[in-house]
Biopython code that builds the backbone (N, CA, C, O; Angstrom):
import numpy as np
from Bio.PDB.StructureBuilder import StructureBuilder

atoms = [
    (1, "MET", "N", (0.037, 13.468, 31.215)),
    (1, "MET", "CA", (1.199, 13.789, 30.467)),
    (1, "MET", "C", (1.795, 15.103, 31.007)),
    (1, "MET", "O", (1.107, 16.123, 30.951)),
    (2, "SER", "N", (2.988, 15.135, 31.507)),
    (2, "SER", "CA", (3.489, 16.431, 31.730)),
    (2, "SER", "C", (3.983, 17.296, 30.498)),
    (2, "SER", "O", (3.948, 16.816, 29.365)),
    (3, "GLN", "N", (4.338, 18.284, 30.683)),
    (3, "GLN", "CA", (4.291, 19.227, 29.794)),
    (3, "GLN", "C", (5.783, 18.821, 28.957)),
    (3, "GLN", "O", (5.906, 18.862, 27.733)),
    (4, "THR", "N", (6.957, 18.390, 30.022)),
    (4, "THR", "CA", (8.128, 18.180, 29.188)),
    (4, "THR", "C", (7.833, 16.868, 28.407)),
    (4, "THR", "O", (8.473, 16.772, 27.360)),
    (5, "THR", "N", (7.229, 16.122, 28.617)),
    (5, "THR", "CA", (6.969, 14.783, 27.844)),
    (5, "THR", "C", (6.269, 15.198, 26.777)),
    (5, "THR", "O", (6.742, 14.750, 25.733)),
    (6, "PHE", "N", (5.088, 16.053, 26.596)),
    (6, "PHE", "CA", (4.507, 16.591, 25.696)),
    (6, "PHE", "C", (5.614, 17.087, 24.767)),
    (6, "PHE", "O", (5.857, 16.403, 23.773)),
    (7, "LEU", "N", (6.405, 18.357, 25.017)),
    (7, "LEU", "CA", (7.048, 18.948, 24.508)),
    (7, "LEU", "C", (8.325, 17.715, 23.485)),
    (7, "LEU", "O", (8.699, 17.832, 22.318)),
    (8, "LEU", "N", (8.596, 16.911, 24.253)),
    (8, "LEU", "CA", (9.643, 16.045, 23.894)),
    (8, "LEU", "C", (8.874, 15.322, 22.736)),
    (8, "LEU", "O", (9.348, 15.409, 21.603)),
    (9, "ILE", "N", (7.800, 14.665, 22.927)),
    (9, "ILE", "CA", (7.147, 14.039, 21.857)),
    (9, "ILE", "C", (6.611, 14.793, 20.469)),
    (9, "ILE", "O", (6.444, 14.265, 19.370)),
    (10, "SER", "N", (6.403, 16.116, 20.826)),
    (10, "SER", "CA", (6.217, 16.810, 19.694)),
    (10, "SER", "C", (7.472, 17.357, 18.891)),
    (10, "SER", "O", (7.454, 17.579, 17.680)),
    (11, "GLY", "N", (8.623, 17.555, 19.773)),
    (11, "GLY", "CA", (9.795, 18.012, 19.112)),
    (11, "GLY", "C", (10.343, 16.583, 18.142)),
    (11, "GLY", "O", (10.891, 16.701, 17.046)),
    (12, "LEU", "N", (10.099, 15.471, 18.713)),
    (12, "LEU", "CA", (10.499, 14.228, 17.920)),
    (12, "LEU", "C", (9.859, 14.080, 16.768)),
    (12, "LEU", "O", (10.500, 13.798, 15.755)),
    (13, "TYR", "N", (8.500, 14.244, 16.737)),
    (13, "TYR", "CA", (7.365, 14.314, 15.824)),
    (13, "TYR", "C", (7.669, 15.250, 14.643)),
    (13, "TYR", "O", (7.691, 14.852, 13.478)),
    (14, "VAL", "N", (7.934, 16.691, 15.066)),
    (14, "VAL", "CA", (8.426, 17.634, 13.810)),
    (14, "VAL", "C", (9.741, 17.350, 13.415)),
    (14, "VAL", "O", (10.055, 17.604, 12.252)),
    (15, "GLY", "N", (10.675, 16.800, 14.288)),
    (15, "GLY", "CA", (12.063, 16.335, 13.665)),
    (15, "GLY", "C", (11.873, 15.271, 12.653)),
    (15, "GLY", "O", (12.542, 15.310, 11.621)),
    (16, "LEU", "N", (10.824, 14.112, 12.911)),
    (16, "LEU", "CA", (10.938, 12.961, 12.059)),
    (16, "LEU", "C", (10.242, 13.445, 10.800)),
    (16, "LEU", "O", (10.513, 12.857, 9.753)),
    (17, "LEU", "N", (9.143, 14.722, 10.778)),
    (17, "LEU", "CA", (8.633, 15.203, 9.558)),
    (17, "LEU", "C", (9.551, 15.836, 8.663)),
    (17, "LEU", "O", (9.355, 15.717, 7.454)),
    (18, "PHE", "N", (10.748, 16.643, 9.185)),
    (18, "PHE", "CA", (11.498, 17.193, 8.515)),
    (18, "PHE", "C", (12.565, 16.144, 7.846)),
    (18, "PHE", "O", (12.943, 16.343, 6.691)),
    (19, "ILE", "N", (12.952, 15.228, 8.463)),
    (19, "ILE", "CA", (13.807, 13.954, 8.067)),
    (19, "ILE", "C", (13.300, 13.627, 6.834)),
    (19, "ILE", "O", (13.937, 13.734, 5.785)),
    (20, "ILE", "N", (11.792, 13.101, 6.964)),
    (20, "ILE", "CA", (11.034, 12.745, 5.933)),
    (20, "ILE", "C", (10.982, 13.559, 4.557)),
    (20, "ILE", "O", (11.071, 13.173, 3.392)),
    (21, "ALA", "N", (10.821, 14.707, 5.065)),
    (21, "ALA", "CA", (10.649, 15.720, 4.047)),
    (21, "ALA", "C", (12.025, 15.766, 3.019)),
    (21, "ALA", "O", (12.035, 15.758, 1.788)),
    (22, "HIS", "N", (13.067, 15.811, 3.879)),
    (22, "HIS", "CA", (14.239, 15.931, 3.299)),
    (22, "HIS", "C", (14.736, 14.654, 2.396)),
    (22, "HIS", "O", (15.474, 14.838, 1.428)),
    (23, "LEU", "N", (14.278, 13.337, 2.779)),
    (23, "LEU", "CA", (14.452, 12.254, 2.226)),
    (23, "LEU", "C", (13.781, 11.856, 0.835)),
    (23, "LEU", "O", (14.263, 11.355, -0.180)),
    (24, "THR", "N", (12.504, 12.260, 1.161)),
    (24, "THR", "CA", (11.698, 12.173, -0.027)),
    (24, "THR", "C", (11.466, 13.438, -0.946)),
    (24, "THR", "O", (10.685, 13.527, -1.893)),
    (25, "GLY", "N", (12.277, 14.341, -0.474)),
    (25, "GLY", "CA", (12.199, 15.672, -1.602)),
    (25, "GLY", "C", (12.506, 15.513, -2.948)),
    (25, "GLY", "O", (12.125, 16.296, -3.818)),
    (26, "ARG", "N", (13.217, 14.476, -3.158)),
    (26, "ARG", "CA", (13.892, 14.281, -4.394)),
    (26, "ARG", "C", (12.932, 13.710, -5.278)),
    (26, "ARG", "O", (13.161, 13.873, -6.476)),
    (27, "ASN", "N", (12.124, 13.210, -5.025)),
    (27, "ASN", "CA", (10.861, 12.257, -5.980)),
    (27, "ASN", "C", (9.921, 13.496, -6.554)),
    (27, "ASN", "O", (9.189, 14.256, -5.920)),
    (28, "LYS", "N", (10.155, 13.444, -7.762)),
    (28, "LYS", "CA", (9.388, 14.661, -8.676)),
    (28, "LYS", "C", (8.320, 14.233, -9.389)),
    (28, "LYS", "O", (7.513, 15.095, -9.737)),
    (29, "LYS", "N", (8.084, 12.860, -9.753)),
    (29, "LYS", "CA", (7.123, 12.590, -10.224)),
    (29, "LYS", "C", (6.111, 11.436, -9.457)),
    (29, "LYS", "O", (6.652, 10.859, -8.514)),
    (30, "ALA", "N", (4.847, 11.083, -9.732)),
    (30, "ALA", "CA", (4.282, 10.139, -9.112)),
    (30, "ALA", "C", (4.974, 8.828, -9.107)),
    (30, "ALA", "O", (5.117, 8.179, -8.071)),
    (31, "SER", "N", (5.421, 8.425, -10.312)),
    (31, "SER", "CA", (5.939, 7.352, -10.470)),
    (31, "SER", "C", (7.367, 7.040, -9.696)),
    (31, "SER", "O", (7.775, 5.901, -9.469)),
    (32, "ASP", "N", (7.915, 8.019, -9.406)),
    (32, "ASP", "CA", (8.979, 8.193, -8.641)),
    (32, "ASP", "C", (8.431, 7.599, -7.127)),
    (32, "ASP", "O", (8.879, 6.604, -6.558)),
    (33, "PHE", "N", (7.655, 8.231, -6.784)),
    (33, "PHE", "CA", (7.278, 8.051, -5.159)),
    (33, "PHE", "C", (6.509, 6.581, -5.148)),
    (33, "PHE", "O", (6.809, 5.764, -4.277)),
    (34, "PHE", "N", (5.531, 6.285, -6.122)),
    (34, "PHE", "CA", (4.843, 5.059, -6.160)),
    (34, "PHE", "C", (5.421, 4.058, -6.564)),
    (34, "PHE", "O", (4.936, 3.026, -6.099)),
    (35, "LEU", "N", (6.517, 3.868, -7.444)),
    (35, "LEU", "CA", (7.027, 2.930, -8.130)),
    (35, "LEU", "C", (8.822, 2.794, -7.668)),
    (35, "LEU", "O", (9.557, 1.866, -8.005)),
    (36, "ALA", "N", (9.123, 3.711, -7.026)),
    (36, "ALA", "CA", (10.425, 3.572, -6.589)),
    (36, "ALA", "C", (11.440, 4.135, -7.714)),
    (36, "ALA", "O", (12.642, 3.871, -7.672)),
    (37, "GLY", "N", (10.945, 4.813, -8.570)),
    (37, "GLY", "CA", (11.709, 5.321, -9.907)),
    (37, "GLY", "C", (11.564, 4.175, -10.844)),
    (37, "GLY", "O", (12.266, 4.091, -11.851)),
    (38, "ARG", "N", (10.731, 3.360, -10.553)),
    (38, "ARG", "CA", (10.797, 2.138, -11.576)),
    (38, "ARG", "C", (11.760, 1.277, -11.416)),
    (38, "ARG", "O", (11.969, 0.539, -12.380)),
    (39, "LYS", "N", (12.671, 1.094, -10.120)),
    (39, "LYS", "CA", (13.641, 0.469, -10.009)),
    (39, "LYS", "C", (13.129, -1.012, -9.029)),
    (39, "LYS", "O", (13.897, -1.937, -8.766)),
    (40, "ALA", "N", (11.955, -0.953, -8.684)),
    (40, "ALA", "CA", (11.591, -2.056, -7.936)),
    (40, "ALA", "C", (10.882, -3.043, -8.640)),
    (40, "ALA", "O", (9.892, -2.682, -9.275)),
    (41, "PRO", "N", (11.253, -4.364, -8.639)),
    (41, "PRO", "CA", (10.716, -5.418, -9.333)),
    (41, "PRO", "C", (9.126, -5.257, -9.366)),
    (41, "PRO", "O", (8.714, -4.262, -8.770)),
    (42, "TRP", "N", (8.146, -6.094, -9.979)),
    (42, "TRP", "CA", (6.766, -5.803, -10.024)),
    (42, "TRP", "C", (6.353, -6.703, -8.779)),
    (42, "TRP", "O", (5.278, -6.406, -8.258)),
    (43, "TYR", "N", (7.020, -7.694, -8.269)),
    (43, "TYR", "CA", (6.641, -8.558, -7.493)),
    (43, "TYR", "C", (6.902, -7.945, -6.018)),
    (43, "TYR", "O", (6.109, -8.347, -5.166)),
    (44, "VAL", "N", (7.552, -7.348, -5.736)),
    (44, "VAL", "CA", (7.817, -6.332, -4.567)),
    (44, "VAL", "C", (6.827, -5.374, -4.539)),
    (44, "VAL", "O", (6.187, -5.326, -3.488)),
    (45, "VAL", "N", (6.512, -4.555, -5.459)),
    (45, "VAL", "CA", (5.171, -3.815, -5.390)),
    (45, "VAL", "C", (4.148, -4.664, -5.271)),
    (45, "VAL", "O", (3.236, -4.250, -4.555)),
    (46, "ALA", "N", (4.010, -5.714, -5.742)),
    (46, "ALA", "CA", (2.695, -6.498, -5.350)),
    (46, "ALA", "C", (2.506, -6.900, -3.882)),
    (46, "ALA", "O", (1.394, -6.781, -3.367)),
    (47, "PHE", "N", (3.602, -7.395, -3.157)),
    (47, "PHE", "CA", (3.846, -7.788, -2.088)),
    (47, "PHE", "C", (3.616, -6.343, -1.048)),
    (47, "PHE", "O", (3.067, -6.419, 0.051)),
    (48, "GLY", "N", (4.035, -5.335, -1.509)),
    (48, "GLY", "CA", (3.681, -4.019, -0.839)),
    (48, "GLY", "C", (2.384, -3.482, -0.996)),
    (48, "GLY", "O", (1.897, -2.860, -0.052)),
    (49, "MET", "N", (1.736, -3.633, -2.075)),
    (49, "MET", "CA", (0.370, -3.728, -2.296)),
    (49, "MET", "C", (-0.579, -4.292, -1.097)),
    (49, "MET", "O", (-1.279, -3.672, -0.297)),
    (50, "VAL", "N", (-0.365, -5.630, -1.252)),
    (50, "VAL", "CA", (-1.181, -6.469, -0.099)),
    (50, "VAL", "C", (-1.010, -6.046, 1.295)),
    (50, "VAL", "O", (-1.910, -5.878, 2.119)),
    (51, "GLY", "N", (0.513, -5.861, 1.495)),
    (51, "GLY", "CA", (0.767, -5.455, 2.856)),
    (51, "GLY", "C", (-0.108, -4.082, 3.215)),
    (51, "GLY", "O", (-0.741, -4.081, 4.271)),
    (52, "ALA", "N", (-0.150, -2.948, 2.373)),
    (52, "ALA", "CA", (-0.711, -1.981, 2.683)),
    (52, "ALA", "C", (-2.181, -2.072, 2.847)),
    (52, "ALA", "O", (-2.829, -1.291, 3.543)),
    (53, "SER", "N", (-2.638, -2.983, 2.228)),
    (53, "SER", "CA", (-4.278, -3.293, 2.092)),
    (53, "SER", "C", (-4.585, -4.054, 3.572)),
    (53, "SER", "O", (-5.644, -3.997, 4.197)),
    (54, "LEU", "N", (-3.545, -4.671, 3.893)),
    (54, "LEU", "CA", (-3.958, -5.302, 5.724)),
    (54, "LEU", "C", (-3.425, -4.673, 6.465)),
    (54, "LEU", "O", (-2.375, -4.067, 6.256)),
    (55, "SER", "N", (-4.148, -4.704, 7.631)),
    (55, "SER", "CA", (-3.531, -4.033, 8.855)),
    (55, "SER", "C", (-3.716, -4.944, 9.995)),
    (55, "SER", "O", (-4.251, -6.030, 9.775)),
    (56, "GLY", "N", (-3.343, -4.639, 11.179)),
    (56, "GLY", "CA", (-3.238, -5.333, 12.270)),
    (56, "GLY", "C", (-4.736, -5.351, 12.940)),
    (56, "GLY", "O", (-4.836, -5.898, 14.038)),
    (57, "VAL", "N", (-5.666, -4.897, 12.459)),
    (57, "VAL", "CA", (-7.041, -5.068, 12.810)),
    (57, "VAL", "C", (-7.501, -6.312, 11.962)),
    (57, "VAL", "O", (-8.256, -7.121, 12.501)),
    (58, "THR", "N", (-7.078, -6.514, 10.638)),
    (58, "THR", "CA", (-7.578, -7.506, 9.617)),
    (58, "THR", "C", (-6.840, -8.930, 10.400)),
    (58, "THR", "O", (-7.542, -9.932, 10.528)),
    (59, "PHE", "N", (-5.632, -8.937, 10.820)),
    (59, "PHE", "CA", (-5.093, -10.124, 11.462)),
    (59, "PHE", "C", (-5.981, -10.576, 12.865)),
    (59, "PHE", "O", (-6.176, -11.747, 13.192)),
    (60, "ILE", "N", (-6.393, -9.562, 13.495)),
    (60, "ILE", "CA", (-7.178, -9.711, 14.522)),
    (60, "ILE", "C", (-8.614, -10.292, 14.476)),
    (60, "ILE", "O", (-9.114, -11.302, 14.969)),
    (61, "SER", "N", (-9.114, -9.251, 13.677)),
    (61, "SER", "CA", (-10.691, -9.233, 13.382)),
    (61, "SER", "C", (-11.409, -10.714, 12.373)),
    (61, "SER", "O", (-12.449, -11.329, 12.610)),
    (62, "VAL", "N", (-10.460, -10.927, 11.299)),
    (62, "VAL", "CA", (-10.892, -11.766, 10.408)),
    (62, "VAL", "C", (-10.987, -13.230, 10.870)),
    (62, "VAL", "O", (-11.928, -13.934, 10.504)),
    (63, "PRO", "N", (-10.120, -13.635, 11.585)),
    (63, "PRO", "CA", (-9.997, -15.015, 12.004)),
    (63, "PRO", "C", (-11.479, -15.084, 12.973)),
    (63, "PRO", "O", (-12.239, -16.052, 12.950)),
    (64, "GLY", "N", (-11.670, -13.971, 13.722)),
    (64, "GLY", "CA", (-12.846, -13.970, 14.842)),
    (64, "GLY", "C", (-14.137, -14.213, 13.831)),
    (64, "GLY", "O", (-14.913, -15.151, 14.014)),
    (65, "MET", "N", (-14.267, -13.371, 12.865)),
    (65, "MET", "CA", (-15.213, -13.070, 11.957)),
    (65, "MET", "C", (-15.490, -14.619, 11.279)),
    (65, "MET", "O", (-16.626, -15.070, 11.133)),
    (66, "VAL", "N", (-14.367, -15.279, 10.931)),
    (66, "VAL", "CA", (-14.716, -16.401, 10.227)),
    (66, "VAL", "C", (-15.022, -17.505, 10.977)),
    (66, "VAL", "O", (-15.714, -18.389, 10.470)),
    (67, "GLY", "N", (-14.532, -17.623, 12.354)),
    (67, "GLY", "CA", (-15.031, -18.378, 13.500)),
    (67, "GLY", "C", (-16.443, -18.232, 13.780)),
    (67, "GLY", "O", (-17.119, -19.258, 13.861)),
    (68, "SER", "N", (-16.948, -17.167, 13.929)),
    (68, "SER", "CA", (-17.973, -16.644, 14.514)),
    (68, "SER", "C", (-19.378, -16.946, 13.481)),
    (68, "SER", "O", (-20.501, -17.289, 13.851)),
    (69, "ALA", "N", (-18.905, -16.700, 12.122)),
    (69, "ALA", "CA", (-20.039, -16.716, 11.218)),
    (69, "ALA", "C", (-19.863, -18.287, 10.626)),
    (69, "ALA", "O", (-20.065, -18.520, 9.434)),
    (70, "ASP", "N", (-19.533, -19.169, 11.423)),
    (70, "ASP", "CA", (-19.601, -20.553, 10.817)),
    (70, "ASP", "C", (-18.624, -20.745, 9.616)),
    (70, "ASP", "O", (-18.949, -21.597, 8.788)),
    (71, "PHE", "N", (-17.714, -20.202, 9.466)),
    (71, "PHE", "CA", (-16.623, -20.347, 8.239)),
    (71, "PHE", "C", (-17.279, -19.858, 6.963)),
    (71, "PHE", "O", (-16.707, -20.060, 5.892)),
    (72, "THR", "N", (-18.674, -19.101, 7.016)),
    (72, "THR", "CA", (-19.034, -18.528, 5.624)),
    (72, "THR", "C", (-18.455, -17.274, 5.369)),
    (72, "THR", "O", (-18.460, -16.880, 4.203)),
    (73, "TYR", "N", (-17.979, -16.607, 6.208)),
    (73, "TYR", "CA", (-16.869, -15.412, 5.572)),
    (73, "TYR", "C", (-15.694, -15.778, 5.318)),
    (73, "TYR", "O", (-14.876, -14.911, 5.010)),
    (74, "LEU", "N", (-15.262, -17.298, 5.389)),
    (74, "LEU", "CA", (-14.043, -17.696, 4.831)),
    (74, "LEU", "C", (-13.817, -17.557, 3.228)),
    (74, "LEU", "O", (-12.716, -17.441, 2.689)),
    (75, "GLN", "N", (-15.094, -17.593, 2.561)),
    (75, "GLN", "CA", (-15.492, -17.813, 1.338)),
    (75, "GLN", "C", (-15.113, -16.085, 0.672)),
    (75, "GLN", "O", (-14.734, -15.888, -0.482)),
    (76, "MET", "N", (-15.313, -15.073, 1.635)),
    (76, "MET", "CA", (-14.880, -13.652, 1.180)),
    (76, "MET", "C", (-13.592, -13.543, 1.088)),
    (76, "MET", "O", (-13.060, -13.013, 0.113)),
    (77, "VAL", "N", (-12.785, -14.142, 2.318)),
    (77, "VAL", "CA", (-11.527, -13.990, 2.279)),
    (77, "VAL", "C", (-10.605, -14.591, 1.249)),
    (77, "VAL", "O", (-9.493, -14.235, 0.859)),
    (78, "MET", "N", (-11.462, -15.708, 0.886)),
    (78, "MET", "CA", (-10.553, -16.653, -0.120)),
    (78, "MET", "C", (-10.671, -15.835, -1.579)),
    (78, "MET", "O", (-9.677, -15.742, -2.299)),
    (79, "GLY", "N", (-11.817, -15.313, -1.922)),
    (79, "GLY", "CA", (-12.091, -14.246, -2.823)),
    (79, "GLY", "C", (-11.166, -12.985, -2.781)),
    (79, "GLY", "O", (-10.559, -12.841, -3.843)),
    (80, "PHE", "N", (-10.951, -12.226, -2.027)),
    (80, "PHE", "CA", (-9.872, -11.482, -1.571)),
    (80, "PHE", "C", (-8.518, -12.056, -2.067)),
    (80, "PHE", "O", (-7.970, -11.477, -3.004)),
    (81, "MET", "N", (-7.962, -13.102, -1.537)),
    (81, "MET", "CA", (-6.948, -13.554, -1.926)),
    (81, "MET", "C", (-6.686, -13.891, -3.355)),
    (81, "MET", "O", (-5.574, -13.782, -3.872)),
    (82, "ALA", "N", (-7.813, -14.327, -4.000)),
    (82, "ALA", "CA", (-7.946, -14.685, -5.502)),
    (82, "ALA", "C", (-7.699, -13.405, -6.219)),
    (82, "ALA", "O", (-6.953, -13.370, -7.198)),
    (83, "GLY", "N", (-8.317, -12.336, -5.748)),
    (83, "GLY", "CA", (-8.044, -11.145, -6.308)),
    (83, "GLY", "C", (-6.670, -10.659, -6.266)),
    (83, "GLY", "O", (-6.103, -10.253, -7.281)),
    (84, "TYR", "N", (-6.156, -10.688, -5.189)),
    (84, "TYR", "CA", (-4.802, -10.190, -4.973)),
    (84, "TYR", "C", (-3.818, -10.999, -5.872)),
    (84, "TYR", "O", (-2.815, -10.461, -6.340)),
    (85, "VAL", "N", (-4.107, -12.204, -6.083)),
    (85, "VAL", "CA", (-3.113, -12.960, -6.804)),
    (85, "VAL", "C", (-3.390, -12.734, -8.492)),
    (85, "VAL", "O", (-2.515, -12.862, -9.349)),
    (86, "PHE", "N", (-4.696, -12.398, -8.729)),
    (86, "PHE", "CA", (-4.875, -11.723, -10.259)),
    (86, "PHE", "C", (-4.068, -10.444, -10.294)),
    (86, "PHE", "O", (-3.393, -10.317, -11.316)),
    (87, "ILE", "N", (-3.994, -9.564, -9.493)),
    (87, "ILE", "CA", (-3.581, -8.544, -9.478)),
    (87, "ILE", "C", (-2.148, -8.652, -9.430)),
    (87, "ILE", "O", (-1.475, -8.105, -10.303)),
    (88, "MET", "N", (-1.651, -9.260, -8.561)),
    (88, "MET", "CA", (-0.197, -9.372, -8.750)),
    (88, "MET", "C", (0.504, -9.914, -9.978)),
    (88, "MET", "O", (1.550, -9.462, -10.442)),
    (89, "ALA", "N", (-0.322, -11.123, -10.538)),
    (89, "ALA", "CA", (0.145, -12.054, -11.480)),
    (89, "ALA", "C", (-0.132, -11.387, -13.024)),
    (89, "ALA", "O", (0.683, -11.510, -13.938)),
    (90, "VAL", "N", (-1.357, -10.700, -13.149)),
    (90, "VAL", "CA", (-1.594, -9.966, -14.204)),
    (90, "VAL", "C", (-1.490, -8.757, -14.520)),
    (90, "VAL", "O", (-0.944, -8.284, -15.517)),
    (91, "LEU", "N", (-2.171, -8.073, -13.420)),
    (91, "LEU", "CA", (-2.286, -6.572, -13.817)),
    (91, "LEU", "C", (-0.919, -5.902, -13.555)),
    (91, "LEU", "O", (-0.448, -5.242, -14.481)),
    (92, "LEU", "N", (-0.127, -6.010, -12.228)),
    (92, "LEU", "CA", (1.294, -5.227, -11.984)),
    (92, "LEU", "C", (2.119, -5.640, -13.328)),
    (92, "LEU", "O", (2.710, -4.730, -13.909)),
    (93, "PRO", "N", (2.185, -6.851, -13.811)),
    (93, "PRO", "CA", (3.205, -6.896, -14.805)),
    (93, "PRO", "C", (2.752, -6.197, -16.169)),
    (93, "PRO", "O", (3.564, -5.770, -16.990)),
    (94, "LEU", "N", (1.425, -6.131, -16.312)),
    (94, "LEU", "CA", (1.078, -5.397, -17.395)),
    (94, "LEU", "C", (1.403, -3.909, -17.357)),
    (94, "LEU", "O", (1.863, -3.254, -18.293)),
    (95, "TYR", "N", (1.050, -3.407, -15.955)),
    (95, "TYR", "CA", (1.413, -1.872, -15.710)),
    (95, "TYR", "C", (2.786, -1.537, -15.938)),
    (95, "TYR", "O", (3.051, -0.388, -16.292)),
    (96, "TYR", "N", (3.815, -2.494, -15.762)),
    (96, "TYR", "CA", (5.113, -2.484, -15.771)),
    (96, "TYR", "C", (5.511, -2.353, -17.360)),
    (96, "TYR", "O", (6.375, -1.557, -17.727)),
    (97, "ARG", "N", (4.878, -3.117, -18.171)),
    (97, "ARG", "CA", (5.192, -3.150, -19.382)),
    (97, "ARG", "C", (4.679, -1.866, -20.307)),
    (97, "ARG", "O", (5.405, -1.356, -21.160)),
    (98, "LEU", "N", (3.431, -1.450, -20.044)),
    (98, "LEU", "CA", (3.101, -0.297, -20.352)),
    (98, "LEU", "C", (3.410, 1.157, -19.848)),
    (98, "LEU", "O", (3.012, 2.267, -20.202)),
    (99, "GLY", "N", (4.331, 0.684, -18.820)),
    (99, "GLY", "CA", (4.734, 2.061, -17.922)),
    (99, "GLY", "C", (3.750, 2.805, -17.659)),
    (99, "GLY", "O", (3.703, 3.965, -18.070)),
    (100, "LEU", "N", (2.692, 2.191, -16.844)),
    (100, "LEU", "CA", (1.888, 2.789, -16.099)),
    (100, "LEU", "C", (1.998, 2.846, -14.716)),
    (100, "LEU", "O", (2.609, 1.984, -14.085)),
    (101, "THR", "N", (1.302, 4.057, -14.059)),
    (101, "THR", "CA", (1.416, 4.206, -12.599)),
    (101, "THR", "C", (0.187, 3.721, -11.880)),
    (101, "THR", "O", (0.257, 3.141, -10.797)),
    (102, "SER", "N", (-0.767, 3.933, -12.411)),
    (102, "SER", "CA", (-2.222, 3.225, -11.830)),
    (102, "SER", "C", (-3.293, 3.072, -13.012)),
    (102, "SER", "O", (-3.053, 3.623, -14.087)),
    (103, "ILE", "N", (-4.282, 2.452, -12.864)),
    (103, "ILE", "CA", (-5.362, 2.057, -13.748)),
    (103, "ILE", "C", (-5.542, 3.641, -14.174)),
    (103, "ILE", "O", (-5.418, 3.886, -15.374)),
    (104, "TYR", "N", (-5.787, 4.588, -13.397)),
    (104, "TYR", "CA", (-6.140, 6.081, -13.700)),
    (104, "TYR", "C", (-5.278, 6.608, -14.847)),
    (104, "TYR", "O", (-5.735, 7.318, -15.743)),
    (105, "THR", "N", (-4.057, 6.234, -14.769)),
    (105, "THR", "CA", (-3.267, 6.750, -15.967)),
    (105, "THR", "C", (-3.336, 6.246, -17.123)),
    (105, "THR", "O", (-2.858, 6.851, -18.082)),
    (106, "TYR", "N", (-3.933, 5.061, -17.258)),
    (106, "TYR", "CA", (-4.375, 4.156, -18.155)),
    (106, "TYR", "C", (-5.585, 4.686, -18.849)),
    (106, "TYR", "O", (-5.690, 4.667, -20.075)),
    (107, "LEU", "N", (-6.397, 5.108, -18.131)),
    (107, "LEU", "CA", (-7.686, 5.325, -18.516)),
    (107, "LEU", "C", (-7.525, 6.873, -19.113)),
    (107, "LEU", "O", (-8.072, 7.269, -20.142)),
    (108, "GLN", "N", (-6.790, 7.544, -18.381)),
    (108, "GLN", "CA", (-6.588, 8.980, -18.887)),
    (108, "GLN", "C", (-6.103, 8.763, -20.409)),
    (108, "GLN", "O", (-6.718, 9.128, -21.411)),
    (109, "GLY", "N", (-4.914, 8.114, -20.367)),
    (109, "GLY", "CA", (-4.350, 8.150, -21.939)),
    (109, "GLY", "C", (-5.309, 7.524, -22.847)),
    (109, "GLY", "O", (-5.462, 8.030, -23.959)),
    (110, "ARG", "N", (-5.987, 6.467, -22.507)),
    (110, "ARG", "CA", (-7.020, 5.777, -23.252)),
    (110, "ARG", "C", (-8.291, 7.034, -23.735)),
    (110, "ARG", "O", (-8.584, 7.413, -24.869)),
    (111, "PHE", "N", (-8.730, 7.362, -22.702)),
    (111, "PHE", "CA", (-10.053, 8.469, -22.947)),
    (111, "PHE", "C", (-9.886, 9.811, -22.762)),
    (111, "PHE", "O", (-10.839, 10.587, -22.698)),
    (112, "GLY", "N", (-8.596, 10.182, -22.659)),
    (112, "GLY", "CA", (-8.539, 11.732, -22.484)),
    (112, "GLY", "C", (-8.866, 12.248, -21.059)),
    (112, "GLY", "O", (-8.847, 13.455, -20.819)),
]
sb = StructureBuilder()
sb.init_structure("model")
sb.init_model(0)
sb.init_chain("A")
sb.init_seg("    ")
for serial, (resi, resn, name, xyz) in enumerate(atoms, 1):
    if name == "N":
        sb.init_residue(resn, " ", resi, " ")
    sb.init_atom(name, np.array(xyz, "f"), 0.0, 1.0, " ", f" {name:<3s}", serial, name[0])
structure = sb.get_structure()
């Protein structure tokens, strides 16, 4: 990589960091950051949670793992999906009703 290319990429990266800092600097509380100021519906947050936990590696490796393990790993994948549905349908609406940001805010309020 030439020095010009390195400087260009470094400059773009630093510029991007400044843009992100400017755009997100208005968020003062954790709920503003994690829940978009409580303006996002719970199902959007649920899909974001699932999307954040999955990666490109997951889409590539899990089908191979399921196929190579004679589909026994598929039970684990189905358990993950059931857990995601439970969190999406039960816990996230409860978090919204109670005004929670995470399970840790509930535990802090409950136990101190």
